[in-house]
PyMOL Python script that loads the backbone (N, CA, C, O; Angstrom):
from pymol import cmd

cmd.read_pdbstr("""\
ATOM      1  N   SER A   1      95.894 118.859 126.830  1.00  0.00           N
ATOM      2  CA  SER A   1      97.184 118.191 126.783  1.00  0.00           C
ATOM      3  C   SER A   1      98.281 119.216 126.536  1.00  0.00           C
ATOM      4  O   SER A   1      98.034 120.301 126.010  1.00  0.00           O
ATOM      5  N   SER A   2      99.476 118.858 126.921  1.00  0.00           N
ATOM      6  CA  SER A   2     100.600 119.765 126.711  1.00  0.00           C
ATOM      7  C   SER A   2     101.437 119.281 125.537  1.00  0.00           C
ATOM      8  O   SER A   2     101.511 118.083 125.262  1.00  0.00           O
ATOM      9  N   LEU A   3     102.051 120.207 124.867  1.00  0.00           N
ATOM     10  CA  LEU A   3     102.949 119.869 123.765  1.00  0.00           C
ATOM     11  C   LEU A   3     104.371 119.848 124.296  1.00  0.00           C
ATOM     12  O   LEU A   3     104.771 120.715 125.073  1.00  0.00           O
ATOM     13  N   GLU A   4     105.117 118.865 123.873  1.00  0.00           N
ATOM     14  CA  GLU A   4     106.511 118.780 124.276  1.00  0.00           C
ATOM     15  C   GLU A   4     107.375 118.825 123.037  1.00  0.00           C
ATOM     16  O   GLU A   4     106.968 118.367 121.969  1.00  0.00           O
ATOM     17  N   SER A   5     108.546 119.365 123.175  1.00  0.00           N
ATOM     18  CA  SER A   5     109.479 119.394 122.055  1.00  0.00           C
ATOM     19  C   SER A   5     110.735 118.637 122.445  1.00  0.00           C
ATOM     20  O   SER A   5     111.003 118.407 123.624  1.00  0.00           O
ATOM     21  N   SER A   6     111.492 118.257 121.443  1.00  0.00           N
ATOM     22  CA  SER A   6     112.738 117.544 121.701  1.00  0.00           C
ATOM     23  C   SER A   6     113.859 118.236 120.947  1.00  0.00           C
ATOM     24  O   SER A   6     113.622 118.992 120.005  1.00  0.00           O
ATOM     25  N   LYS A   7     115.058 117.970 121.369  1.00  0.00           N
ATOM     26  CA  LYS A   7     116.223 118.530 120.703  1.00  0.00           C
ATOM     27  C   LYS A   7     116.433 117.800 119.383  1.00  0.00           C
ATOM     28  O   LYS A   7     116.036 116.643 119.254  1.00  0.00           O
ATOM     29  N   PRO A   8     117.048 118.450 118.404  1.00  0.00           N
ATOM     30  CA  PRO A   8     117.328 117.768 117.137  1.00  0.00           C
ATOM     31  C   PRO A   8     118.179 116.530 117.368  1.00  0.00           C
ATOM     32  O   PRO A   8     119.098 116.538 118.186  1.00  0.00           O
ATOM     33  N   GLY A   9     117.869 115.484 116.652  1.00  0.00           N
ATOM     34  CA  GLY A   9     118.657 114.267 116.750  1.00  0.00           C
ATOM     35  C   GLY A   9     117.908 113.031 117.174  1.00  0.00           C
ATOM     36  O   GLY A   9     118.099 111.980 116.561  1.00  0.00           O
ATOM     37  N   PRO A  10     117.056 113.092 118.197  1.00  0.00           N
ATOM     38  CA  PRO A  10     116.399 111.855 118.623  1.00  0.00           C
ATOM     39  C   PRO A  10     115.404 111.354 117.580  1.00  0.00           C
ATOM     40  O   PRO A  10     114.793 112.130 116.845  1.00  0.00           O
ATOM     41  N   PHE A  11     115.267 110.053 117.544  1.00  0.00           N
ATOM     42  CA  PHE A  11     114.312 109.413 116.643  1.00  0.00           C
ATOM     43  C   PHE A  11     112.982 109.294 117.365  1.00  0.00           C
ATOM     44  O   PHE A  11     112.921 108.790 118.486  1.00  0.00           O
ATOM     45  N   ILE A  12     111.931 109.750 116.732  1.00  0.00           N
ATOM     46  CA  ILE A  12     110.593 109.655 117.317  1.00  0.00           C
ATOM     47  C   ILE A  12     109.747 108.765 116.419  1.00  0.00           C
ATOM     48  O   ILE A  12     109.618 109.022 115.222  1.00  0.00           O
ATOM     49  N   HIS A  13     109.179 107.731 116.993  1.00  0.00           N
ATOM     50  CA  HIS A  13     108.340 106.790 116.245  1.00  0.00           C
ATOM     51  C   HIS A  13     106.895 106.949 116.690  1.00  0.00           C
ATOM     52  O   HIS A  13     106.592 106.913 117.883  1.00  0.00           O
ATOM     53  N   VAL A  14     106.015 107.125 115.723  1.00  0.00           N
ATOM     54  CA  VAL A  14     104.589 107.258 116.023  1.00  0.00           C
ATOM     55  C   VAL A  14     103.890 106.011 115.504  1.00  0.00           C
ATOM     56  O   VAL A  14     104.038 105.654 114.336  1.00  0.00           O
ATOM     57  N   THR A  15     103.137 105.355 116.360  1.00  0.00           N
ATOM     58  CA  THR A  15     102.392 104.169 115.942  1.00  0.00           C
ATOM     59  C   THR A  15     100.904 104.483 115.912  1.00  0.00           C
ATOM     60  O   THR A  15     100.385 105.178 116.786  1.00  0.00           O
ATOM     61  N   PHE A  16     100.229 103.964 114.898  1.00  0.00           N
ATOM     62  CA  PHE A  16      98.804 104.219 114.742  1.00  0.00           C
ATOM     63  C   PHE A  16      97.961 103.058 115.244  1.00  0.00           C
ATOM     64  O   PHE A  16      96.748 103.037 115.037  1.00  0.00           O
ATOM     65  N   THR A  17      98.586 102.100 115.896  1.00  0.00           N
ATOM     66  CA  THR A  17      97.858 100.928 116.384  1.00  0.00           C
ATOM     67  C   THR A  17      96.731 101.324 117.323  1.00  0.00           C
ATOM     68  O   THR A  17      95.642 100.755 117.259  1.00  0.00           O
ATOM     69  N   SER A  18      96.979 102.280 118.184  1.00  0.00           N
ATOM     70  CA  SER A  18      95.938 102.673 119.140  1.00  0.00           C
ATOM     71  C   SER A  18      94.710 103.230 118.436  1.00  0.00           C
ATOM     72  O   SER A  18      93.594 103.060 118.927  1.00  0.00           O
ATOM     73  N   VAL A  19      94.888 103.884 117.310  1.00  0.00           N
ATOM     74  CA  VAL A  19      93.749 104.395 116.544  1.00  0.00           C
ATOM     75  C   VAL A  19      93.037 103.253 115.840  1.00  0.00           C
ATOM     76  O   VAL A  19      91.808 103.189 115.836  1.00  0.00           O
ATOM     77  N   HIS A  20      93.813 102.346 115.239  1.00  0.00           N
ATOM     78  CA  HIS A  20      93.220 101.237 114.487  1.00  0.00           C
ATOM     79  C   HIS A  20      92.528 100.225 115.388  1.00  0.00           C
ATOM     80  O   HIS A  20      91.632  99.514 114.934  1.00  0.00           O
ATOM     81  N   MET A  21      92.921 100.144 116.643  1.00  0.00           N
ATOM     82  CA  MET A  21      92.348  99.160 117.564  1.00  0.00           C
ATOM     83  C   MET A  21      91.402  99.787 118.589  1.00  0.00           C
ATOM     84  O   MET A  21      91.105  99.174 119.614  1.00  0.00           O
ATOM     85  N   ASP A  22      90.940 100.974 118.323  1.00  0.00           N
ATOM     86  CA  ASP A  22      90.047 101.680 119.243  1.00  0.00           C
ATOM     87  C   ASP A  22      88.600 101.254 119.000  1.00  0.00           C
ATOM     88  O   ASP A  22      88.076 101.414 117.898  1.00  0.00           O
ATOM     89  N   GLU A  23      87.960 100.711 120.034  1.00  0.00           N
ATOM     90  CA  GLU A  23      86.568 100.271 119.900  1.00  0.00           C
ATOM     91  C   GLU A  23      85.624 101.443 119.646  1.00  0.00           C
ATOM     92  O   GLU A  23      84.499 101.241 119.190  1.00  0.00           O
ATOM     93  N   GLY A  24      86.061 102.643 119.928  1.00  0.00           N
ATOM     94  CA  GLY A  24      85.263 103.819 119.604  1.00  0.00           C
ATOM     95  C   GLY A  24      85.230 104.101 118.115  1.00  0.00           C
ATOM     96  O   GLY A  24      84.318 104.761 117.617  1.00  0.00           O
ATOM     97  N   ASN A  25      86.244 103.591 117.399  1.00  0.00           N
ATOM     98  CA  ASN A  25      86.305 103.786 115.954  1.00  0.00           C
ATOM     99  C   ASN A  25      85.767 102.591 115.179  1.00  0.00           C
ATOM    100  O   ASN A  25      85.126 102.757 114.141  1.00  0.00           O
ATOM    101  N   TYR A  26      86.027 101.390 115.683  1.00  0.00           N
ATOM    102  CA  TYR A  26      85.646 100.172 114.960  1.00  0.00           C
ATOM    103  C   TYR A  26      85.039  99.152 115.909  1.00  0.00           C
ATOM    104  O   TYR A  26      85.522  98.958 117.024  1.00  0.00           O
ATOM    105  N   GLU A  27      83.982  98.507 115.456  1.00  0.00           N
ATOM    106  CA  GLU A  27      83.378  97.424 116.222  1.00  0.00           C
ATOM    107  C   GLU A  27      84.284  96.202 116.125  1.00  0.00           C
ATOM    108  O   GLU A  27      84.724  95.850 115.031  1.00  0.00           O
ATOM    109  N   ASN A  28      84.566  95.561 117.233  1.00  0.00           N
ATOM    110  CA  ASN A  28      85.429  94.373 117.296  1.00  0.00           C
ATOM    111  C   ASN A  28      86.776  94.612 116.593  1.00  0.00           C
ATOM    112  O   ASN A  28      87.104  93.899 115.645  1.00  0.00           O
ATOM    113  N   PRO A  29      87.546  95.590 117.036  1.00  0.00           N
ATOM    114  CA  PRO A  29      88.774  95.949 116.333  1.00  0.00           C
ATOM    115  C   PRO A  29      89.842  94.858 116.312  1.00  0.00           C
ATOM    116  O   PRO A  29      90.735  94.896 115.466  1.00  0.00           O
ATOM    117  N   TYR A  30      89.771  93.891 117.221  1.00  0.00           N
ATOM    118  CA  TYR A  30      90.795  92.848 117.255  1.00  0.00           C
ATOM    119  C   TYR A  30      90.456  91.654 116.371  1.00  0.00           C
ATOM    120  O   TYR A  30      91.262  90.732 116.246  1.00  0.00           O
ATOM    121  N   ASN A  31      89.289  91.658 115.765  1.00  0.00           N
ATOM    122  CA  ASN A  31      88.925  90.596 114.824  1.00  0.00           C
ATOM    123  C   ASN A  31      89.409  90.966 113.431  1.00  0.00           C
ATOM    124  O   ASN A  31      89.332  92.126 113.028  1.00  0.00           O
ATOM    125  N   PHE A  32      89.911  89.974 112.696  1.00  0.00           N
ATOM    126  CA  PHE A  32      90.327  90.217 111.317  1.00  0.00           C
ATOM    127  C   PHE A  32      89.081  90.441 110.467  1.00  0.00           C
ATOM    128  O   PHE A  32      88.238  89.552 110.346  1.00  0.00           O
ATOM    129  N   ASP A  33      88.969  91.611 109.888  1.00  0.00           N
ATOM    130  CA  ASP A  33      87.820  91.943 109.051  1.00  0.00           C
ATOM    131  C   ASP A  33      88.262  92.965 108.009  1.00  0.00           C
ATOM    132  O   ASP A  33      88.125  94.168 108.231  1.00  0.00           O
ATOM    133  N   PRO A  34      88.791  92.506 106.874  1.00  0.00           N
ATOM    134  CA  PRO A  34      89.291  93.440 105.867  1.00  0.00           C
ATOM    135  C   PRO A  34      88.207  94.303 105.231  1.00  0.00           C
ATOM    136  O   PRO A  34      88.525  95.257 104.522  1.00  0.00           O
ATOM    137  N   TRP A  35      86.955  93.992 105.466  1.00  0.00           N
ATOM    138  CA  TRP A  35      85.855  94.771 104.881  1.00  0.00           C
ATOM    139  C   TRP A  35      85.257  95.763 105.866  1.00  0.00           C
ATOM    140  O   TRP A  35      84.246  96.395 105.561  1.00  0.00           O
ATOM    141  N   ARG A  36      85.853  95.913 107.028  1.00  0.00           N
ATOM    142  CA  ARG A  36      85.272  96.809 108.038  1.00  0.00           C
ATOM    143  C   ARG A  36      85.148  98.240 107.537  1.00  0.00           C
ATOM    144  O   ARG A  36      84.225  98.946 107.943  1.00  0.00           O
ATOM    145  N   TRP A  37      86.040  98.686 106.674  1.00  0.00           N
ATOM    146  CA  TRP A  37      85.977 100.068 106.205  1.00  0.00           C
ATOM    147  C   TRP A  37      84.863 100.264 105.187  1.00  0.00           C
ATOM    148  O   TRP A  37      84.323 101.364 105.069  1.00  0.00           O
ATOM    149  N   GLU A  38      84.514  99.222 104.455  1.00  0.00           N
ATOM    150  CA  GLU A  38      83.368  99.315 103.548  1.00  0.00           C
ATOM    151  C   GLU A  38      82.071  99.412 104.342  1.00  0.00           C
ATOM    152  O   GLU A  38      81.165 100.159 103.974  1.00  0.00           O
ATOM    153  N   LYS A  39      81.986  98.654 105.428  1.00  0.00           N
ATOM    154  CA  LYS A  39      80.760  98.636 106.232  1.00  0.00           C
ATOM    155  C   LYS A  39      80.535  99.956 106.956  1.00  0.00           C
ATOM    156  O   LYS A  39      79.399 100.416 107.075  1.00  0.00           O
ATOM    157  N   THR A  40      81.605 100.560 107.437  1.00  0.00           N
ATOM    158  CA  THR A  40      81.449 101.788 108.214  1.00  0.00           C
ATOM    159  C   THR A  40      81.481 103.033 107.342  1.00  0.00           C
ATOM    160  O   THR A  40      81.127 104.121 107.797  1.00  0.00           O
ATOM    161  N   GLY A  41      81.903 102.880 106.093  1.00  0.00           N
ATOM    162  CA  GLY A  41      81.989 104.036 105.210  1.00  0.00           C
ATOM    163  C   GLY A  41      83.183 104.922 105.506  1.00  0.00           C
ATOM    164  O   GLY A  41      83.216 106.076 105.077  1.00  0.00           O
ATOM    165  N   VAL A  42      84.161 104.407 106.229  1.00  0.00           N
ATOM    166  CA  VAL A  42      85.352 105.186 106.561  1.00  0.00           C
ATOM    167  C   VAL A  42      86.228 105.293 105.321  1.00  0.00           C
ATOM    168  O   VAL A  42      86.595 104.279 104.727  1.00  0.00           O
ATOM    169  N   ALA A  43      86.557 106.489 104.938  1.00  0.00           N
ATOM    170  CA  ALA A  43      87.413 106.704 103.775  1.00  0.00           C
ATOM    171  C   ALA A  43      88.858 106.409 104.134  1.00  0.00           C
ATOM    172  O   ALA A  43      89.254 106.511 105.295  1.00  0.00           O
ATOM    173  N   VAL A  44      89.638 106.044 103.135  1.00  0.00           N
ATOM    174  CA  VAL A  44      91.050 105.738 103.363  1.00  0.00           C
ATOM    175  C   VAL A  44      91.800 106.974 103.847  1.00  0.00           C
ATOM    176  O   VAL A  44      92.832 106.842 104.505  1.00  0.00           O
ATOM    177  N   THR A  45      91.320 108.135 103.548  1.00  0.00           N
ATOM    178  CA  THR A  45      91.977 109.365 103.994  1.00  0.00           C
ATOM    179  C   THR A  45      91.523 109.794 105.383  1.00  0.00           C
ATOM    180  O   THR A  45      91.910 110.861 105.860  1.00  0.00           O
ATOM    181  N   SER A  46      90.723 108.988 106.022  1.00  0.00           N
ATOM    182  CA  SER A  46      90.192 109.311 107.343  1.00  0.00           C
ATOM    183  C   SER A  46      91.297 109.325 108.397  1.00  0.00           C
ATOM    184  O   SER A  46      92.330 108.674 108.240  1.00  0.00           O
ATOM    185  N   SER A  47      91.068 110.064 109.456  1.00  0.00           N
ATOM    186  CA  SER A  47      92.037 110.097 110.555  1.00  0.00           C
ATOM    187  C   SER A  47      91.970 108.835 111.405  1.00  0.00           C
ATOM    188  O   SER A  47      92.804 108.646 112.290  1.00  0.00           O
ATOM    189  N   THR A  48      90.990 107.965 111.150  1.00  0.00           N
ATOM    190  CA  THR A  48      90.898 106.719 111.904  1.00  0.00           C
ATOM    191  C   THR A  48      91.474 105.540 111.133  1.00  0.00           C
ATOM    192  O   THR A  48      91.445 104.414 111.630  1.00  0.00           O
ATOM    193  N   PHE A  49      91.995 105.768 109.934  1.00  0.00           N
ATOM    194  CA  PHE A  49      92.587 104.689 109.136  1.00  0.00           C
ATOM    195  C   PHE A  49      93.850 105.225 108.493  1.00  0.00           C
ATOM    196  O   PHE A  49      93.788 105.933 107.487  1.00  0.00           O
ATOM    197  N   THR A  50      94.995 104.893 109.068  1.00  0.00           N
ATOM    198  CA  THR A  50      96.265 105.434 108.583  1.00  0.00           C
ATOM    199  C   THR A  50      97.297 104.325 108.413  1.00  0.00           C
ATOM    200  O   THR A  50      98.339 104.362 109.067  1.00  0.00           O
ATOM    201  N   PRO A  51      97.037 103.339 107.552  1.00  0.00           N
ATOM    202  CA  PRO A  51      97.948 102.209 107.448  1.00  0.00           C
ATOM    203  C   PRO A  51      99.300 102.554 106.828  1.00  0.00           C
ATOM    204  O   PRO A  51     100.268 101.818 107.021  1.00  0.00           O
ATOM    205  N   PHE A  52      99.385 103.650 106.094  1.00  0.00           N
ATOM    206  CA  PHE A  52     100.629 104.008 105.424  1.00  0.00           C
ATOM    207  C   PHE A  52     101.254 105.278 105.985  1.00  0.00           C
ATOM    208  O   PHE A  52     102.114 105.884 105.346  1.00  0.00           O
ATOM    209  N   GLY A  53     100.830 105.677 107.166  1.00  0.00           N
ATOM    210  CA  GLY A  53     101.370 106.880 107.771  1.00  0.00           C
ATOM    211  C   GLY A  53     100.768 108.126 107.150  1.00  0.00           C
ATOM    212  O   GLY A  53      99.633 108.102 106.675  1.00  0.00           O
ATOM    213  N   GLY A  54     101.522 109.211 107.153  1.00  0.00           N
ATOM    214  CA  GLY A  54     101.018 110.453 106.592  1.00  0.00           C
ATOM    215  C   GLY A  54     102.128 111.446 106.362  1.00  0.00           C
ATOM    216  O   GLY A  54     103.271 111.231 106.768  1.00  0.00           O
ATOM    217  N   GLY A  55     101.788 112.517 105.718  1.00  0.00           N
ATOM    218  CA  GLY A  55     102.764 113.567 105.473  1.00  0.00           C
ATOM    219  C   GLY A  55     103.698 113.252 104.327  1.00  0.00           C
ATOM    220  O   GLY A  55     103.367 112.474 103.432  1.00  0.00           O
ATOM    221  N   GLN A  56     104.864 113.862 104.362  1.00  0.00           N
ATOM    222  CA  GLN A  56     105.831 113.738 103.272  1.00  0.00           C
ATOM    223  C   GLN A  56     106.481 112.363 103.209  1.00  0.00           C
ATOM    224  O   GLN A  56     106.984 111.971 102.156  1.00  0.00           O
ATOM    225  N   ARG A  57     106.483 111.638 104.292  1.00  0.00           N
ATOM    226  CA  ARG A  57     107.193 110.356 104.317  1.00  0.00           C
ATOM    227  C   ARG A  57     106.224 109.181 104.398  1.00  0.00           C
ATOM    228  O   ARG A  57     106.296 108.356 105.309  1.00  0.00           O
ATOM    229  N   LEU A  58     105.325 109.125 103.435  1.00  0.00           N
ATOM    230  CA  LEU A  58     104.386 108.004 103.365  1.00  0.00           C
ATOM    231  C   LEU A  58     105.132 106.704 103.106  1.00  0.00           C
ATOM    232  O   LEU A  58     106.189 106.698 102.476  1.00  0.00           O
ATOM    233  N   CYS A  59     104.585 105.629 103.586  1.00  0.00           N
ATOM    234  CA  CYS A  59     105.157 104.310 103.352  1.00  0.00           C
ATOM    235  C   CYS A  59     105.192 104.029 101.848  1.00  0.00           C
ATOM    236  O   CYS A  59     104.188 104.246 101.170  1.00  0.00           O
ATOM    237  N   PRO A  60     106.320 103.553 101.307  1.00  0.00           N
ATOM    238  CA  PRO A  60     106.382 103.238  99.881  1.00  0.00           C
ATOM    239  C   PRO A  60     105.447 102.099  99.487  1.00  0.00           C
ATOM    240  O   PRO A  60     105.152 101.925  98.305  1.00  0.00           O
ATOM    241  N   GLY A  61     104.983 101.330 100.452  1.00  0.00           N
ATOM    242  CA  GLY A  61     104.046 100.251 100.163  1.00  0.00           C
ATOM    243  C   GLY A  61     102.688 100.745  99.700  1.00  0.00           C
ATOM    244  O   GLY A  61     101.895  99.963  99.176  1.00  0.00           O
ATOM    245  N   LEU A  62     102.402 102.034  99.883  1.00  0.00           N
ATOM    246  CA  LEU A  62     101.124 102.589  99.437  1.00  0.00           C
ATOM    247  C   LEU A  62     100.932 102.365  97.944  1.00  0.00           C
ATOM    248  O   LEU A  62      99.867 101.919  97.517  1.00  0.00           O
ATOM    249  N   GLU A  63     101.939 102.666  97.159  1.00  0.00           N
ATOM    250  CA  GLU A  63     101.824 102.488  95.705  1.00  0.00           C
ATOM    251  C   GLU A  63     101.752 101.014  95.332  1.00  0.00           C
ATOM    252  O   GLU A  63     101.044 100.652  94.392  1.00  0.00           O
ATOM    253  N   LEU A  64     102.467 100.165  96.046  1.00  0.00           N
ATOM    254  CA  LEU A  64     102.389  98.723  95.768  1.00  0.00           C
ATOM    255  C   LEU A  64     101.002  98.180  96.063  1.00  0.00           C
ATOM    256  O   LEU A  64     100.536  97.269  95.379  1.00  0.00           O
ATOM    257  N   SER A  65     100.340  98.723  97.066  1.00  0.00           N
ATOM    258  CA  SER A  65      99.008  98.236  97.429  1.00  0.00           C
ATOM    259  C   SER A  65      97.966  98.583  96.381  1.00  0.00           C
ATOM    260  O   SER A  65      96.892  97.983  96.353  1.00  0.00           O
ATOM    261  N   ARG A  66      98.263  99.523  95.536  1.00  0.00           N
ATOM    262  CA  ARG A  66      97.315  99.936  94.500  1.00  0.00           C
ATOM    263  C   ARG A  66      97.400  99.085  93.243  1.00  0.00           C
ATOM    264  O   ARG A  66      96.586  99.242  92.333  1.00  0.00           O
ATOM    265  N   LEU A  67      98.378  98.183  93.182  1.00  0.00           N
ATOM    266  CA  LEU A  67      98.526  97.332  91.984  1.00  0.00           C
ATOM    267  C   LEU A  67      97.402  96.350  91.856  1.00  0.00           C
ATOM    268  O   LEU A  67      97.373  95.564  90.909  1.00  0.00           O
TER     269      LEU A  67
END
""", "prot")
cmd.dss("prot")
cmd.show_as("cartoon", "prot")
cmd.util.cbc("prot")
cmd.orient("prot")
């Protein structure tokens, strides 16, 4: 693949839906199954489970989810 760059200023949005809904990562990804990560042993820090984004600008909901 090729890397592309952009000029400063444009907003770039990255969505992780394609990773979370990939049948190569999860069996029946379109079915609601909140325990799928326990069954597969996928850690929350895995590259296949990124519900709160990553890097310096993590979703603030991460801390709320730990309550």
